[in-house]
DRENGUPA-135945 format. One record per residue (C-alpha): x, y, z; residue in one letter. Coordinates in pm, whole numbers, plus 50000, padded with zeros to 5 digits. Example, Ala and Ser with C-alpha at 12.3 -4.5 7.8 and 13.67 -1.06 7.14 Angstrom:
2
512304955050780A/513674989450714S/
//
This chain:
961
500005000050000X/501375034349902X/500675061250162X/498595090050029X/501365115250082X/503665094549859X/501275091349567X/502205125149415X/500195146449177X/500035119748907X/498175095149135X/495755113949361X/494115095449653X/491125074149547X/487865074549741X/485885044049639X/482165044249725X/481155014649943X/477565007350053X/476814981150317X/473104973550360X/474064949150638X/472344918750495X/475384899650620X/478814906050769X/480774903650444X/481574940850411X/482374946050781X/486094945050856X/485724934951225X/482884933051478X/481964920751821X/480574885151803X/477764895252039X/476254918651777X/473294903651593X/471694908551252X/467984916251260X/465564909050976X/462554932050934X/460944921450603X/458094946450614X/460134977450695X/460375000750393X/463415018350535X/465924990350604X/464954953750608X/468124942550787X/469874959151078X/472644953651331X/471464954951692X/473644955052004X/473184929652280X/473784955252552X/477304944652639X/479734973152692X/482224980752416X/480474963252127X/481734976451795X/481784971851421X/484504985851194X/485164991450824X/488344993050621X/488325008750276X/489234988249973X/492814984949855X/494205018049720X/491135036449850X/490845060550139X/488055073250362X/486865108550304X/483295107050439X/480645084150582X/476895081850641X/475515058650908X/471755051750899X/470455043951248X/467065036651404X/465975043351760X/463075027251939X/459965044652064X/461645054052391X/462305091352418X/465825085752546X/468615084552287X/472195074152348X/474335079252040X/477125055751938X/480755066851943X/482275071251597X/486045071251539X/488445069951244X/491985057251192X/494745055450935X/496185021951053X/493335004651237X/495225007651566X/495135043751675X/491625058151649X/490445094051677X/486915100851805X/484895125151596X/481555142351643X/479355136651336X/476445157651215X/473115142551322X/470135144951086X/466795135351244X/464275122650988X/461475114851229X/460045081751337X/463285073251517X/465375075151196X/468705092851230X/471635097150992X/475155104051122X/477455121150872X/480955135250862X/483565142750595X/486865158950497X/489205134650669X/492945134350608X/494215116750295X/495575086950490X/492335077150671X/491145041650595X/489225028450899X/485815036851048X/484725023051386X/481235024351538X/481135016551913X/477785010852083X/477145023752433X/476374996752686X/472804987052754X/469794985052526X/467625014452635X/467815043452388X/470535026352182X/470005025651804X/470254997251554X/472365003551245X/470624998250910X/473185009550653X/476725023250632X/477995042850331X/481665051050287X/482595080450061X/478995086149957X/477155119249912X/475875140650196X/472405154250238X/471325182950014X/470585215550186X/467995241050072X/468695278150094X/465175285050223X/463885266350533X/460445250650537X/457555273750615X/455575302150462X/457365321050185X/456535348849943X/455265339349599X/458105334449353X/460815328949614X/463745310149458X/465175280149644X/468765270049586X/469995234949657X/473475233249799X/475415201749725X/478155194349973X/480815185649718X/481535192849352X/480795163049131X/477705151449319X/474515150249112X/471505165449284X/467945154149211X/464685168049341X/460925164149316X/458175189049388X/455285164349409X/456315146349729X/457775115749554X/461165100349636X/463875117449425X/466035086149437X/463605066449224X/460685088149110X/459945091448738X/459145127948800X/462495136148958X/464515164248803X/468225170448776X/469035202348969X/470615229448755X/469125262548860X/467095277949145X/463575264449194X/460725290149212X/458005284649470X/454775294349291X/452355275249513X/452275251449809X/455085226849745X/456775196749900X/460395196949788X/462395165249830X/466105163649750X/468935138749734X/472465136549597X/474015108449397X/477745103249393X/479775082949144X/483245069049197X/485925063948936X/485245026548923X/481575030948843X/480175026249194X/477425050049297X/475355058049601X/472405080449677X/472355101549990X/469525105750235X/466345123450127X/465735158050268X/462215172050274X/461145208650270X/457555220750276X/456575255350158X/453315274350177X/452935305549965X/451385338450064X/448135342849868X/449095358149531X/447135385249359X/445065375549057X/447155372148744X/446365395348453X/444965382848126X/447885365347964X/449475332947856X/452215309347970X/453165283847703X/455565256747825X/455635243947464X/454655208247532X/452785211547204X/451305237746972X/447865239447137X/448205275547248X/449605288846922X/447625302346627X/450055292546355X/453585280646283X/456015272646004X/459145251145988X/458955241746358X/458605210446566X/458565201446936X/461985189047045X/461895164947338X/465405150347332X/468145156947589X/466055175947847X/469075176748082X/470625203347855X/467555225647901X/466925225448278X/464795193848251X/462625208747979X/461305181347748X/459275204947530X/460975231347312X/460485244446962X/463215241146702X/463305244446326X/462635213846114X/464835225745828X/467095253445706X/465705288445685X/463445307945914X/460805292946136X/458055311146319X/455225306746569X/452225330046602X/450125337046911X/446635352146896X/444805365547201X/441405380147289X/443145407247490X/445845432547419X/449385419647445X/451455445647628X/454645426547712X/456355393347663X/459345372247765X/460575344747535X/462945319447694X/465315297447501X/468775282347476X/471515285047219X/474515262847160X/477595283347240X/479715267646967X/477355279646692X/476965315846572X/473835330646726X/471435350246512X/468935371746697X/465325361146706X/462945387046570X/459485396846692X/456495411846511X/453275426146653X/449945429846477X/446395440446565X/444775418346298X/447285391646193X/447845408445858X/449945439745903X/452925433046129X/455355457646287X/458755446146412X/459165449646787X/462565454446949X/463325430447231X/466245431147469X/468125398647509X/470565385747769X/471805353947925X/469265340648171X/470345315348428X/472985288748428X/474395269448131X/474105232048095X/476965217147896X/477325239947591X/473735252147601X/473265287347736X/469795298547851X/468735333047734X/465615354447733X/464175381247506X/462005407447676X/459815435147546X/457305458847706X/455015486347580X/454005468047262X/451945487947012X/448465495547137X/445885470147029X/448395441946967X/446525408646948X/449025388646744X/452685381346821X/454955364046569X/458255349446694X/460805343446421X/463675318846471X/466845323546268X/470095304746236X/472025298145920X/474575274746082X/472125246846167X/468505239346246X/468785228646612X/470085261146763X/468515282246899X/465565265147070X/462665282647243X/461635267847577X/458835290047706X/456705319747599X/455055343147849X/452595370147741X/451575397947983X/452375376748292X/456115382648279X/457995401848545X/460535425448390X/464165417148457X/466165436048713X/468255465048590X/471405475548771X/472745510748801X/475915518548989X/477705550149092X/481375547649182X/482825570449447X/486395564449554X/486865527749633X/483145519549669X/480075517849450X/476435524349529X/474285499149342X/470595503749267X/468425474649151X/465075480648982X/462405464048770X/459965480748533X/457185458848671X/455365478548945X/455275462949293X/457745435749197X/459935422049476X/463645420149395X/466055393849521X/469805392449473X/472705368849536X/476095384649597X/479385367749506X/477995332549479X/476345333849820X/474235304649936X/470875322049887X/468995350149713X/468075376649967X/465455404249945X/466605437849809X/465395466450027X/467805495249965X/470845504449753X/473925483149812X/477285497849910X/479955475749761X/483725475549762X/486105456349537X/484975433149260X/481485418149287X/479225394549097X/475505400449145X/472785376449031X/469305390549062X/465665385148970X/462295401549030X/458835387049084X/455365401249119X/452565381249278X/450735361249013X/453445367348752X/456235345448625X/459525354648795X/461915373648573X/464985357048423X/467995356548654X/470425383148534X/474105383948619X/476055416248660X/479565425048764X/480405456248962X/484005466149009X/484325492549275X/488055487149312X/490485516049271X/492845491249103X/491025491148768X/493615490948491X/491605477748192X/488345492448067X/485395472147942X/486865470947589X/490285458347696X/491985492247661X/494255506947927X/491935526648152X/494215556448213X/495415560047855X/493875587847649X/494305585447274X/492535592846950X/490305564146846X/489775550147194X/486505530947203X/483985544047454X/480755527647340X/479495496547166X/477875518346903X/481355529646797X/482385493546746X/479225486046552X/479995515946327X/483455501446264X/481985474546040X/481095500545779X/484325520045832X/486365488145792X/484635479445468X/485495513845331X/489115513045453X/490015478145340X/488035482745021X/490235512444936X/493415491444957X/494825469944682X/497605444344687X/500725456644510X/500815451444134X/503325429043969X/503215400944223X/502835364244143X/500595340444339X/503275336444607X/503905373444654X/507095371544452X/508135395044174X/506125383343874X/508235374543568X/511545377743750X/512465341143700X/512555345343323X/514055380043340X/516985370443566X/517455333843475X/516265320343811X/515195284043819X/511765270643915X/512505243344172X/508955235544280X/509595247944634X/511055278544799X/514805278744746X/517995299044782X/519675310544459X/522215336044337X/521225368344164X/523795394244058X/526215383944330X/523715382444615X/521805354544787X/518075355444720X/515095334344808X/512915322844520X/509315311244505X/508485276344374X/508045291044024X/511535306444038X/510405342544087X/512355364544323X/510805363544672X/511755386644958X/509925372845262X/507785399745423X/505795379845679X/503845387945993X/504355367146306X/501535357246536X/498585357646297X/496355345346578X/494335359746867X/496355338147108X/498305366847262X/495155387147323X/493945363247594X/494705375047945X/494115358848280X/491095374048454X/490425348748728X/491895359749057X/492475395548946X/488955406448849X/489415439049039X/491805450948770X/489125449848498X/486315475048472X/483925448448344X/484325412148239X/481435396248049X/480285365048236X/481435331248116X/477805319848122X/476555340447831X/477025352247479X/480715360047538X/481625324547635X/483505320447307X/485835348747408X/487105327247693X/489995303047686X/488975278647954X/487125297248228X/490095317748352X/491305336648044X/489445362147833X/490155379547503X/488785414747477X/489895414247115X/487605385047031X/484785401447226X/485255434247038X/485215417046699X/481925401246808X/480555434946914X/481655449146580X/480325422046349X/477625404346550X/479385371146487X/481945354646703X/485295350846530X/487115317946534X/490835311846513X/490325302946149X/488255333646066X/490815356346236X/493535340046025X/491665342845697X/490615378845763X/494215387145848X/495575370845531X/493285392445319X/494405423545505X/498105414245494X/498045410945118X/496565445745087X/499245459745314X/501875444045087X/502945414645303X/503555381145132X/503785355945412X/502565343245749X/505335341046006X/506035320246311X/503645314146601X/500655313746367X/498305283946331X/500295262246092X/497285241145997X/495725270245808X/498815274545595X/497695243345416X/494755262945276X/497225276245020X/496265312545056X/499705325945152X/503255312945199X/503895302745559X/506455286945789X/506435258646037X/508535250046340X/510095216546421X/508595200246733X/511725203346951X/510085227247197X/507525200247288X/510195174447376X/510355176747755X/512865148547772X/515475171747615X/514815202547828X/517295215248087X/516625233048411X/517365270148397X/518705271848042X/516825269847713X/518955246947498X/518195212547356X/519975183447524X/521045164247216X/522935139847439X/519775128047617X/519245090247599X/517895078747260X/517725114747139X/518375106046776X/515755078546771X/513175100946934X/513895129046690X/513605105046400X/510195092846515X/508915128146576X/510215141646245X/508725112546054X/505295120146197X/505605157846168X/507345163445837X/506055136445608X/502485150045569X/503755184045448X/506855176145245X/505105183344912X/503365215845015X/504545243344775X/503255271345000X/505485260445289X/508685281045294X/510455259145546X/510965250245910X/512525268646199X/514405245846436X/513285263746752X/513215298246909X/515785318447104X/518105292747258X/520215305047552X/523585299847388X/524805331247567X/524425311747896X/526175280247773X/529505286247949X/527975297548277X/525055273348316X/525895240348147X/528895232448376X/526655237548681X/524045211948578X/523805177548737X/524545147748516X/521795127848688X/519215150548525X/521165165348232X/522945142547988X/524835172247846X/526665176048178X/527595139448173X/528935143447820X/531015173547928X/532605154548218X/533215124247994X/535115145547740X/537125161748019X/537995127648159X/539035115747812X/541235146347770X/542945147648108X/543035110648196X/543375116548570X/541335137748804X/544515153348937X/545385167848597X/541805180048560X/541885196748903X/545115214148814X/543665227248488X/540295238348626X/541365248548975X/539125222749144X/539645196049412X/537535166149314X/538465131149427X/537035115749112X/535345125048787X/532165109548930X/532115137849186X/532345163448906X/529255149348737X/526955162849009X/528995193049118X/528735228748993X/531775235748780X/532955271648742X/534755283648432X/537535305848566X/540905293448438X/542225297448087X/542225259848048X/538575257648153X/537625284647904X/539455265947628X/537745233447723X/534345250347711X/535175265147372X/535855229747253X/532695215847411X/530525244447278X/531725237346923X/531245200046975X/527705205147105X/526725228346818X/528075204746554X/526325174846713X/523035192746758X/522695209646420X/524225180346237X/521785155546392X/518745177546339X/519685185345977X/520385149345886X/517065136346018X/515175166445882X/516385160845527X/515625123845557X/511915131645581X/511715164945397X/514285171045123X/512175198744969X/511855227145217X/514335251445363X/515795246145709X/515535281145851X/517755280646158X/516895285846522X/515865322446555X/518785336346755X/518135358747051X/519915392247028X/522015384547341X/523765357247144X/523975378146829X/525715406947006X/528425385747172X/531175374946936X/532275346447160X/528945328747111X/528055343346772X/531065332346569X/531115295246668X/527335293746632X/527395308446281X/530245285646178X/528655253646307X/525085261346207X/526115273545865X/527265238545775X/523805223945818X/521015249345761X/519865266845446X/519155299945615X/520255315145945X/517485332646136X/517865360346393X/515185376746606X/516725410546559X/515185439846750X/517365470446697X/517255508146672X/519655506546379X/520945480346137X/524325467446253X/525665457945913X/529085448846047X/527665422346282X/525255408546020X/528095406145769X/530225388246027X/527505362046075X/527175357745700X/530905352845650X/531415330245954X/528565308145833X/530255302045501X/527935324745311X/524515313745434X/521745339545384X/520015354945682X/516305358245759X/515435383946024X/512745362546179X/511395387646430X/511535425446470X/509205453546551X/508585487246712X/505865501846929X/504735532447120X/503305539147463X/500385559847328X/497705534547420X/499225525247755X/501025494147631X/504765489347640X/506755496747323X/508815467947186X/511885490447194X/511655518747448X/511775553847303X/511945541146946X/508785559746839X/506505585346998X/503535579446768X/502315555646501X/503725576846221X/507215573346367X/506585536446415X/505955534246042X/509185552945976X/511075528046193X/509615499745988X/510655516745663X/514215523345779X/514605487645899X/513085468145610X/514495489245329X/517855489945504X/518145452145526X/516665446345179X/519705462945026X/522115439145202X/523215411144967X/522675383245222X/519265392045375X/516325372445230X/513465384945444X/512195403545752X/509265391445963X/507535417346178X/506045409646519X/502985406946520X/499365409146396X/497425420146708X/498605439347013X/499225418247318X/496725419247605X/497015450047825X/497655429948143X/499835404047978X/499555371647784X/497545345847977X/500255319648019X/502615344548184X/500125356448446X/500925389548614X/504205395848436X/503165387048084X/504335406547781X/501965434947693X/503495452347395X/502135475847135X/503305451546871X/500305447446643X/499105459946310X/495685462546474X/494765470046835X/492485453147088X/489435469046920X/490535454446584X/491215489846467X/494175492046226X/497075515146305X/496575534645983X/499475559146028X/501845530446097X/500485509545812X/500725538145565X/504505536845601X/504535498745604X/502555496945281X/504825520845090X/507905500045174X/506215466545115X/504855477444778X/508325488544663X/510385460844822X/511635446044495X/512565480344358X/514635486644670X/516155451944666X/517175454544300X/518475489944338X/515785505244120X/515195532244379X/517265543544678X/516415529545016X/514285552045233X/515735567445547X/513985588545808X/516345608146031X/514965606446385X/517595630846506X/515815657846309X/512445650146470X/
//
């Protein structure tokens, strides 16, 4: 048996459900022989029980199954008719020897029936012992024992008289338990009328509420908890107005319909509703209601599938069923989602005078089964609660109101256990979540609305994802501005045209024939007038102008746990669910695109929209950290990255380099490359593969010698080569200034490079590592993909700027790759260093795989501090950089970082300290940086003229302002 504290994260403690109905002693671990089993065939509660004989110290004990532990128990006991009650002693133990007495909760169910319960024991608990008090007077018999089963289900409202429409919440004791209830007095463990609890239960009349919980273990065992009973009587409601409540069990209350049917499947997705209307086929569907009275208001309830674009339902009113007028209805999430189905409600009041007909139109181009309508209420609907807040300092005064006169309002604050009556404005501090509803006697309670109120003084991000304190032209202040962007975007992007004279790859059309370049079927490196150039598959000259990060990925930011920093976060349970990554991370960019277009973007739609825009801005490729799978669509040249970053077996602690000496490294690389490369080796749009990103070669000498060989094969290889060189540890100690007794000691020790001999040895090992690493990767790469370019490993500038690391790296890597790549952020082009890399590599061309500039105008950090004060200057930086490198005879491309600005409070996977740069071509509101892009477009359009010397390179002198 492995103790719980030894299991580790990978094997959490198991809590197997065990139910002993005490029909025999088989499940009991140990017991006093004087205990006896009773048989009561006619008892509906427990037909077999254990009764004590009266002897002192009688006991029965349980031990959990192998590899299972005890977290909770329920003991069902029965007292006689005597008024006296003497409770048994209950104790628990980890080893069955040392027991600890506990005091369980006691639930009295009447008629002498009692349930003892307790839970939350330590992870090592395995034994339960029940000791009977001596004697027989007032001592219970035991009818059932449940280990690790569910507890009783509590109700937020105690039995008694309640106001009409009061909502009752059921509180399960532990996540994962399934709660069932009935409102007709039947047993929720077995009744055909039982319902799965999802959302609060309204009390609209006298009601007997019975509840239970069912728990399931990992092995398939299950157990139902005790039944709790609550009885409610309702204050006499006022007479309901003339109106209609259609639960949609059929079409009996409707006056007409088209393209609709009653859906009865999967009621658990719709709060137990087995009657909804959905469309039978593509196109619109509608239902019409006709009344003998004026319709003044309505609420239409439904659910939509959150993975499918939602199209608003539409509503039409008519006095005669002939001439209809469209009626505007407000919609919002209403209640709690089940699986991917989100409840919602449309509400309207003050319909045109004399309305006797209401037509409800269902739309949805994506499919026929979403949305679905679950209930229609005419005139008898209570209007939803509206929230108004006024912030003063670090607090907010919150007013709740409903347009329905005399409606009572209830609210639940920060996931409290109950809805409580609202009597006066709330004074709140910090970040708050308020759920609220209203009800008027005789009316249907309003939908439950969810609001967030952030009264914190720490707000840094406004409701549109912009930096709160930043003031800049074009800052979004209303949703109407975003909606107007759709038209403005169409005009702006419609006015742009991709540069003329480009082939289908973005290369210079006709240049292959003009300059004698060869069509090789894939992107290639060739010579043109004494310089290295990249060519498209058709042989045309191709200077790679790509954009990195064509994805919304870096717009997601962590919101959970720091809600006080955001002015408003749309709830996860609602129409903005698709802007979440998990439940903790939210993209204001995705939300703003939805607000702008009315349709939720997907990763694919963001990519395809971006590709269309990039072409018009003169770009001709999609760079790294973009969804590679969409490159296969063939719309634009793209790059991929080898899967080395996913290989945890080759990672080292504290330094980002690949441990090529790890056991079976070559075989593992071969298997991974075979799976990764083979499917794409014939893709003509694929430029090539990067090996990885920003290795820490500048830390090689300082960090590698300090590693432990037990966890880093590279350290073992270093010590092995030192042992081979020096032969004896004494000679090694003399050379390195150490005092080891053996080379085995050096394997786990931190070595310091401080002597000239140690520096020379590390020079040798650095060159050996580089040759082994790049040689192995290149050989296996070309085995599975002989067609595409190997694009290097995207050097970090720290390595690039240090000759000691730069020169050996260029020399070794140049033997094996087709192109060297450098993530080169710089205020100016250091032609001497770039030329040095080119020459040390043996003449391999260079791709500047990442660069960019930004400003602090919108409150984000600039990529390079003080490089630009506004977006115009940012465009000038781009022009200086790209045109400057395009004239160098060994540069084959420059990839700018990136498509969308990073999230204002940092990328989600980096938490509080995440990057938050003004790096994008568009901002969080999907608004293009037009001044920046104006400069970008001029350079991109003329790139081949600059490259071929047909016009001078542009230069903006920042010293002149």
